[in-house]
Backbone as a chain_set.jsonl record, in Angstrom:
{"seq": "MRYQHRAVKGASVADGDLLHTKQVEQEYGINAGTLRFWRCTDQGPASFTLGPRGRVVYRRSEIERWLAEQEQATRRGGGDAA", "coords": {"N": [[0.484, -1.262, 0.028], [0.486, 2.049, -0.751], [1.991, 5.026, 0.178], [-0.361, 7.742, 1.241], [0.07, 11.454, 1.48], [-1.628, 13.488, 3.483], [-2.284, 16.809, 3.846], [-2.599, 18.711, 6.74], [-5.09, 20.687, 7.529], [-5.357, 24.248, 6.923], [-2.568, 24.382, 8.329], [0.724, 24.615, 8.466], [4.02, 23.337, 8.562], [5.879, 25.33, 7.325], [4.577, 27.914, 7.854], [4.793, 28.665, 10.603], [2.669, 27.696, 12.324], [2.818, 24.974, 13.203], [5.48, 23.089, 14.616], [8.196, 21.577, 14.661], [10.173, 19.043, 16.902], [12.737, 20.252, 17.674], [12.494, 22.642, 16.879], [10.588, 23.495, 18.996], [12.047, 23.179, 21.333], [14.051, 25.559, 20.618], [12.32, 27.757, 20.572], [10.835, 27.942, 22.922], [12.53, 26.85, 25.226], [12.108, 24.259, 26.287], [13.809, 21.292, 26.774], [14.618, 19.251, 24.248], [14.973, 16.027, 24.801], [13.354, 16.091, 27.089], [10.661, 16.602, 26.018], [10.72, 14.539, 24.124], [10.296, 12.463, 26.185], [8.266, 13.06, 27.666], [6.145, 12.839, 25.808], [6.337, 10.118, 25.393], [5.397, 9.418, 27.143], [2.921, 10.286, 27.836], [2.266, 12.765, 28.194], [2.809, 16.472, 28.679], [2.703, 18.68, 26.353], [0.152, 18.751, 23.365], [0.997, 16.476, 20.745], [1.605, 15.454, 17.346], [2.032, 12.925, 14.457], [3.36, 13.688, 11.065], [3.513, 13.193, 8.067], [5.313, 11.013, 5.513], [7.717, 9.848, 7.227], [6.798, 9.842, 9.655], [7.433, 12.568, 11.396], [7.479, 13.974, 14.585], [5.286, 16.502, 15.258], [4.193, 19.965, 16.981], [1.326, 21.655, 17.596], [1.628, 24.877, 17.857], [-0.361, 26.435, 19.141], [-1.285, 24.335, 20.767], [1.31, 24.418, 22.255], [1.602, 26.591, 23.593], [-1.151, 26.881, 25.092], [-0.875, 24.551, 26.888], [1.102, 25.472, 28.265], [0.313, 27.577, 29.586], [-1.817, 26.488, 31.029], [-0.302, 25.31, 32.898], [1.307, 27.026, 34.395], [-0.664, 28.364, 35.686], [-1.751, 26.357, 37.153], [0.715, 25.861, 39.302], [0.828, 28.256, 39.901], [2.042, 30.854, 42.55], [1.81, 33.417, 44.706], [1.588, 36.929, 44.269], [-0.98, 37.75, 44.766], [-3.756, 39.814, 46.421], [-2.543, 40.67, 49.512], [-4.012, 40.832, 52.511]], "CA": [[0.186, -0.169, -0.318], [1.417, 3.422, -1.029], [1.453, 6.386, 1.492], [-0.765, 9.227, 0.474], [0.195, 12.643, 2.285], [-2.89, 14.216, 3.545], [-1.978, 17.984, 4.813], [-3.365, 19.319, 7.989], [-6.035, 21.996, 6.712], [-4.919, 25.438, 7.702], [-1.58, 24.768, 8.879], [1.746, 24.05, 7.772], [5.484, 23.707, 9.411], [6.28, 26.726, 7.297], [3.698, 29.07, 8.376], [4.968, 28.515, 11.709], [1.725, 27.011, 13.4], [3.43, 23.665, 13.34], [6.785, 23.316, 14.749], [8.999, 20.433, 15.017], [10.481, 19.05, 18.07], [13.922, 20.944, 17.776], [11.973, 24.279, 16.917], [9.976, 23.778, 19.992], [13.239, 23.57, 21.8], [15.047, 26.541, 20.639], [11.281, 28.776, 20.756], [10.053, 27.931, 24.165], [13.289, 26.116, 26.265], [11.674, 22.84, 26.483], [14.485, 20.465, 26.048], [13.987, 17.794, 23.135], [14.464, 15.007, 25.461], [12.407, 16.237, 27.747], [9.383, 16.491, 24.727], [10.143, 13.311, 23.822], [9.821, 11.403, 27.332], [6.779, 13.5, 27.977], [5.294, 12.298, 24.598], [6.322, 8.347, 25.527], [4.847, 9.003, 28.953], [1.627, 10.94, 27.796], [2.409, 13.838, 29.245], [3.418, 17.296, 28.097], [1.813, 19.297, 25.153], [-0.346, 17.959, 22.518], [1.366, 16.638, 19.605], [1.225, 14.346, 16.466], [2.986, 12.739, 13.485], [3.127, 14.066, 10.112], [4.532, 12.776, 6.703], [5.674, 9.397, 5.393], [8.714, 9.344, 8.191], [6.334, 10.127, 10.871], [7.941, 13.037, 12.313], [6.647, 14.82, 15.437], [5.201, 18.009, 15.389], [3.679, 20.259, 17.812], [0.787, 23.276, 17.029], [2.054, 26.553, 18.486], [-1.705, 27.003, 19.982], [-1.085, 23.698, 21.913], [2.085, 24.319, 23.297], [1.351, 27.842, 24.482], [-2.398, 26.551, 25.892], [-0.363, 24.193, 27.627], [2.212, 26.294, 29.211], [-0.587, 28.425, 30.334], [-2.123, 25.422, 32.196], [1.101, 24.637, 33.847], [1.147, 28.468, 34.873], [-2.102, 28.414, 36.204], [-1.942, 25.405, 38.199], [1.331, 26.138, 39.637], [1.337, 29.864, 40.378], [2.027, 31.043, 43.459], [1.852, 34.769, 45.342], [0.792, 37.894, 43.283], [-2.484, 37.944, 44.911], [-3.83, 40.873, 47.439], [-2.502, 40.199, 50.499], [-4.556, 42.18, 53.434]], "C": [[0.716, 1.319, 0.203], [0.845, 4.305, -0.02], [0.874, 7.505, 0.783], [-0.708, 10.361, 1.956], [-0.976, 13.228, 2.427], [-2.512, 15.42, 4.405], [-2.696, 18.255, 5.36], [-3.7, 20.813, 7.195], [-5.693, 22.915, 7.742], [-3.616, 25.913, 8.345], [-0.68, 24.208, 8.282], [3.19, 24.246, 8.44], [6.038, 25.213, 9.003], [6.037, 27.932, 7.321], [4.101, 29.467, 10.068], [4.077, 27.897, 12.511], [2.233, 25.552, 13.987], [4.915, 23.567, 13.591], [7.214, 21.835, 15.115], [9.83, 20.515, 16.516], [11.798, 19.993, 18.553], [13.358, 22.69, 17.669], [11.489, 24.675, 18.47], [10.893, 24.08, 21.204], [13.78, 25.018, 21.748], [13.484, 27.837, 20.914], [11.136, 29.135, 22.139], [11.187, 27.116, 25.613], [13.027, 25.19, 26.714], [12.851, 21.666, 25.941], [14.243, 19.184, 24.976], [13.944, 16.486, 23.556], [13.706, 15.076, 26.259], [10.637, 16.073, 26.777], [9.401, 15.285, 24.594], [9.831, 12.335, 25.023], [8.551, 11.907, 27.493], [5.788, 12.693, 26.994], [5.42, 10.917, 24.772], [5.532, 8.302, 26.897], [3.464, 9.606, 28.938], [1.397, 12.223, 28.248], [2.672, 15.041, 28.345], [2.109, 18.127, 27.224], [1.415, 18.282, 24.104], [0.849, 17.927, 21.408], [0.96, 15.32, 18.614], [2.385, 13.948, 15.31], [2.587, 13.28, 12.155], [4.363, 13.811, 8.936], [4.919, 11.245, 6.687], [7.044, 8.8, 6.58], [7.981, 9.487, 9.848], [6.819, 11.085, 11.946], [6.947, 14.036, 13.172], [6.319, 16.069, 15.329], [4.221, 18.381, 16.387], [2.444, 21.738, 17.139], [1.171, 24.117, 18.268], [1.134, 26.904, 19.951], [-1.426, 25.771, 21.099], [-0.338, 23.671, 22.843], [2.147, 25.606, 24.405], [-0.122, 27.603, 25.497], [-1.499, 25.466, 27.096], [0.542, 24.771, 29.04], [1.298, 27.448, 29.876], [-1.316, 27.474, 31.647], [-1.257, 25.024, 33.405], [1.088, 26.023, 34.881], [-0.078, 28.434, 35.954], [-2.012, 27.492, 37.527], [-0.74, 25.231, 39.45], [1.679, 27.386, 40.617], [0.993, 30.262, 41.605], [2.182, 32.267, 43.958], [1.398, 35.626, 44.244], [-0.489, 37.956, 43.81], [-2.579, 39.111, 46.217], [-3.78, 40.132, 48.898], [-3.113, 41.388, 51.535], [-3.907, 42.227, 54.621]], "O": [[1.217, 1.595, 1.292], [-0.283, 4.364, 0.469], [1.45, 8.131, -0.106], [-1.223, 10.186, 3.06], [-1.493, 13.563, 1.361], [-2.392, 15.224, 5.614], [-3.809, 18.211, 4.836], [-3.012, 21.638, 6.594], [-5.67, 22.713, 8.956], [-3.35, 27.04, 8.763], [-0.974, 23.289, 7.518], [3.465, 25.375, 8.845], [6.473, 26.06, 9.783], [6.765, 28.873, 7.006], [3.685, 30.49, 10.612], [4.569, 27.45, 13.547], [1.995, 25.163, 15.131], [5.627, 24.005, 12.688], [6.532, 21.086, 15.815], [10.092, 21.542, 17.143], [11.852, 20.416, 19.708], [13.798, 23.659, 18.287], [11.794, 25.706, 19.07], [10.653, 25.005, 21.981], [13.942, 25.629, 22.804], [13.803, 28.854, 21.529], [11.251, 30.281, 22.572], [10.734, 26.876, 26.732], [13.64, 24.942, 27.752], [12.768, 21.211, 24.801], [13.543, 18.221, 25.289], [13.167, 15.695, 23.02], [13.079, 14.027, 26.403], [9.696, 15.375, 27.155], [8.37, 14.656, 24.833], [9.079, 11.391, 24.78], [7.642, 11.078, 27.451], [4.824, 12.033, 27.382], [4.489, 10.313, 24.239], [5.164, 7.309, 27.525], [2.793, 9.48, 29.962], [0.307, 12.63, 28.649], [2.785, 14.743, 27.156], [0.904, 18.117, 27.474], [2.031, 17.237, 23.892], [1.537, 18.91, 21.13], [0.22, 14.4, 18.958], [3.462, 14.542, 15.253], [1.367, 13.374, 12.021], [5.562, 14.091, 8.91], [4.843, 10.463, 7.635], [7.294, 7.606, 6.745], [8.549, 9.273, 10.919], [6.758, 10.78, 13.137], [5.99, 14.677, 12.737], [7.269, 16.851, 15.305], [3.423, 17.532, 16.784], [2.819, 22.609, 16.354], [0.947, 23.874, 19.454], [1.434, 27.311, 21.073], [-1.336, 26.119, 22.276], [-0.606, 23.236, 23.963], [2.555, 25.633, 25.567], [-0.143, 28.143, 26.603], [-1.614, 25.813, 28.271], [0.564, 24.54, 30.249], [1.803, 28.169, 30.737], [-1.32, 27.729, 32.852], [-1.535, 24.563, 34.512], [0.851, 25.902, 36.083], [0.121, 28.532, 37.165], [-2.178, 27.88, 38.683], [-1.048, 24.602, 40.462], [2.408, 27.506, 41.602], [-0.182, 30.142, 41.954], [3.288, 32.526, 43.484], [0.829, 35.093, 43.291], [-1.267, 38.354, 42.943], [-1.593, 39.287, 46.933], [-4.589, 39.324, 49.354], [-2.811, 42.578, 51.444], [-4.158, 43.123, 55.427]]}, "num_chains": 1, "name": "protein.A"}
């Protein structure tokens, strides 16, 4: 059976909406090894594979959503103390 590439509607790696693991590391400072570990253990930001080689990609919006969730869940201080 021949592989048929199906494009992800409205997004491409070229337009910056989809990021490869190394791009996530460079832009957000999350180690690539950590991203791989999180993926294997079903943690971290949502990711999926794309292309015939199954390259892992992340949607920028998913990374930012996940980071906001982490911030909200672990935020301390900054409140109005009386």
